[in-house]
C-alpha positions, 0 to 999 in steps of 0.5 A: 280724847282729843284727836292726835292720829285720827285726823288732820291737825294743824298742831300749834296753829290758831285757836280752834272753835270747835262745834258739836252737833246737828244740821238741819234743812229749814223748810220755810213757809212761803205764800201763806203755807202754799209753798216751802224753801229749804234754808240750811240751818240747825243751832249748832250748824248756825253757830259755826257759820256765824263764828266762821263768818266772823273770821274765827277757825271753827271745825263743825264735828257732825254726822252729815247726810251723803244725800242730795240735803246733806250734800247742800248743808256741807256745801253752805258749811264749806262755803262759808269757811266751817272746816269739816275734816271731822265730819262724819258721811253718814248714809242716813237722810238729813234732818227736817224742820218746818219753819213758820214765821208770824206777823212779828217775825217769830219762828215755830218749828215742826221737826222730822227726826226719825231714823236721819243722821245727826243722832247715830254716833258711834263708838268712839266718837265724836272726835275732836281736833287736837287744836280745839281749844274751846268747844261749843254744843247744844240743841237736839243732838246734845240730848237726843239719843242715841248720840246725845250720851256719846256727845256728853261724854266727849264733852265731860272728858274735854271739861275734865282735861282742863284746857278746854273751854266749854260753852253750851246753849240748850236751845229747848225744842219742846216738840220733841221733849216729854215734858220739863220734868224729864228735860230737866236732867238732860239740860242740867248735865250740859250745865254742870260741864260748862264754863259758859251758857247761853240760854234763852228766858223762853227756855227757862220758862219752859224748862222751870215754869213760874219761876224767874228766868233771873233767879234760874240763871243764878242757881246755874251758876252753883252748878259750874259755868262762870258765865251765865247769859239769858237773852230777852229777845227784844229786850236784851240780855242779862249776864251773870258771872261767878264773879259777881257781876250782874249786868242787863244790857239792851237789845240793838233796835233793828226793824226785824225781818224775822228771828230765825237763828237770831239766838245761834249768832248772839252765841257766835258773838259771844264766843267771839268775844270771849276769845277775841278779849283773851278770856277763852280759856277755863283759867282766864273766863272768870277773870271778865271784869264788868267793863268787859263783859258789857262790851262782849254782850253788846257785840253778841247783841249786835250781831244778833240784831243784825241778823235779825234785819235779814231773812233766814240764819245768815249771820254777819260778817266781820266787816259788817259787825265793824261797820254797825259797831262804828269807828270805835269799834264798838256799838253806839249807845248812849253815855253811862254805865252798865244797867244792872240787874239785881233780881230776877230777870224775867219778861 
């Protein structure tokens, strides 16, 4: 399923992370909703940009509109160093999201998705670069027809081949899903394929009403992943491994401007940490030690926290991350053992 002959390849070049999914123009309300400003967004594109800014070779496999807004999305990705050689030019319009931000900086979204470019994958698509070693997908494109089944097929083939680490973030958008009961099979099919799952407590609360997030995350471990990470916004995160680690880590204390793109920035920091720590392979993801997992979760939280300090989906560069982590390349925290979670998660 990897594209050895249908496009450019770097052969034995650096390990590539390939992100599959949608790109969205976020129309952010300003002046009490009297005006809107457009910003490049969409969870998969945000993750790809976040990884590229951290210095990781990253390809974005997407359908990008050839219209004005699509060209803006393409220019944004290219300017941040994302490899677009496998992105398909599409005649359909770009997807739009109308974003409102409350006084606490929390974002809410309304989507305009009918007939847009992101869901129209054809037979045999999407193609993945031959040098791909990590695949990340999730959000709307992973389940919305007609393309969702084709993305699921590509991810399933990658999992079966056994040499690629699969990462997944559901990034639930309730307004685009009928109800939790019908959404669960669409989400769980990717959980069974993934080695790494990052999910927000908010998403789990919608998918599984009245069930603690930590309980569901443990259940998901039994479906196939080696690592499940639940994020709790300002209350930090929970990391669970098939090997038995269960760690709660606090969020990074920052002055929040808004939370747009924070979860995607966390995902980028998580995957970057796994890659640079030597665990971004199917064989090695299960060998994470407690100390390694602690460092990776803290890095992901730092990347997310830095993103919250400024408006929009604007993740940090590697230099900004290093400056925040300090001279020992770790975010400074009070000394002591990692926080443990022995029971159910939840706010």
